[in-house]
C-alpha positions, 0 to 999 in steps of 0.5 A, a space after each residue: 500487449 508488451 511483454 516484460 522479461 522481469 515478470 516471473 509467475 509464481 503460484 499463490 500457495 506453492 511458489 517455485 522454490 528456485 524462483 523464490 531463491 533467485 528473488 531472495 538472492 537479488 535482495 541480498 545482493 542489493 537489487 530490487 524485487 517487486 512482490 505481491 501482497 493481499 493489498 497492493 504490489 510492493 517494491 522490495 529492497 534490503 531494509 538493512 542496506 541503505 544503498 539498496 533502500 536509496 534505489 527504492 526511492 530513486 526507482 519510485 521518484 519518492 521523497 526520502 523523508 517518506 518512511 518505508 514499511 518493512 515486511 516479515 515472514 512471521 511475528 517473531 522475525 520482527 524482533 530483529 528490526 524493532 522493539 515489540 511490547 506485549 500489546 504489539 504482540 497481541 495485535 500481531 496474534 489477532 490481525 496477522 497475517 493481514 493488512 495491518 502495519 504496526 509502527 514500533 521503535 526501530 532497532 539500530 540495524 534498520 537503515 536510516 534510509 528505510 526509516 525516513 530518518 525516524 526512530 520508528 519503523 512500520 512492520 507488517 506480515 502480509 496475508 499472502 503465502 507467496 510473499 511470506 515464502 519470499 520474505 523467509 528466503 531473504 533472511 532480512 527485513 524487506 522494505 517495500 512501498 507500493 511498486 509504482 511511480 510516486 504519486 500514481 495509483 498503486 499497482 494491483 497486478 504485475 503488469 502495472 508494476 512493469 509499466 510504471 517502473 520498467 528497468 528500475 526493478 530487477 524482478 517482478 514476482 507475479 501471483 495475480 491480482 491483489 484481493 484487497 486493493 488498498 494498502 494496509 492500515 497503519 497503526 502507531 503503537 509507540 504511545 499509551 493510546 494507539 494512533 490510526 495514522 493511515 486507514 486501510 485494509 483493517 477497518 477502524 471499527 475492528 481496531 476499536 473493538 479489539 483495543 478500545 480507544 484508538 486516536 486519530 493523528 494530530 499534527 505532522 510529527 505523528 503523520 510523518 511516521 506513516 507513508 501515504 499521509 503527507 504527499 499527494 498520492 494515488 493520482 491519475 493523469 486527469 482531474 478527479 472530482 468528488 461527488 457526495 450523493 445527496 449534495 449539490 454538484 456541478 457535473 462536468 459536460 463530459 466525464 468518466 464515473 466510478 462508484 457504487 451508486 448510479 450517477 445523476 448524469 450520463 457519463 462517457 464511461 463508467 465503472 460501477 461496483 457492486 459494493 464499497 468493498 468491491 469499490 476499494 478492491 478496484 479503486 486503483 485499477 479503475 483510476 488507471 483505466 479511466 484516465 485513458 479517456 482524457 476526461 475528468 473522473 467523478 468519484 462517488 464519496 463513500 460512507 465513512 464506515 468499514 473500508 469506506 474510511 480507507 476509500 475516502 482517504 485514497 480518493 481525497 488524495 487522488 483529487 488533491 483534497 488532502 
């Protein structure tokens, strides 16, 4: 297996202060540092520095109108980059640290590049001690989309980051596998009724229980406030087909399979998960592993409940259905 000098191990709970300081100095110097979170690995740059943010887009091959999520070490730190009202503060108190991104009105100090030219910005505090130590040391908001080539399955370990981005990143903080495996939920709280822009690690049901009414997006103007909503994402190099259990389906002659239920035909290779939560956790790594066969991948369509909503979103985008 190839080794990469850019990968630097860090302890999940107690990262080496010298390593964190080195990574933070790179961010303040306008360089890019990949970092772990509970969802996927992010590709970090100084959100206040337009030139640094342009490096993120270039490294990923990402459209520049696709806004980035800003990462913070505490709810209080968000005030430096966005306007936070009482409802947003309640959400932060309840769900942070955790896989929930809040779309808020941006302050002028946030580069237009990080905002994708919008007046809003997504803000998040991951549930990952090593990442929080890194953000605190940076002293600036860290813009960080998933640390992969644009359109590819998101990375849940440091080696995948290195294989995708190579010399495009100065340093990769390696704290092991991400435990959630799908990106954060993105909730727009700039209007009277919150809007779920992207399903993710916090299920819709939890948001509804806490907030009451939560709307779904209507039209491109709302969707453009969140990454991962307007372009094909998460796609392996082979075709992905969706199997809905109980419905008629034309099984390929030769295929790979991933899902919880047993497929109706014998696959050349399969990855079976014990639960839909495990399916979400392993989705991106399974897509990358199975694509090496060169065969189409059949993915089970999960129930629309809990993390199933996020799974459906990622699978449909990998299959080019949305």
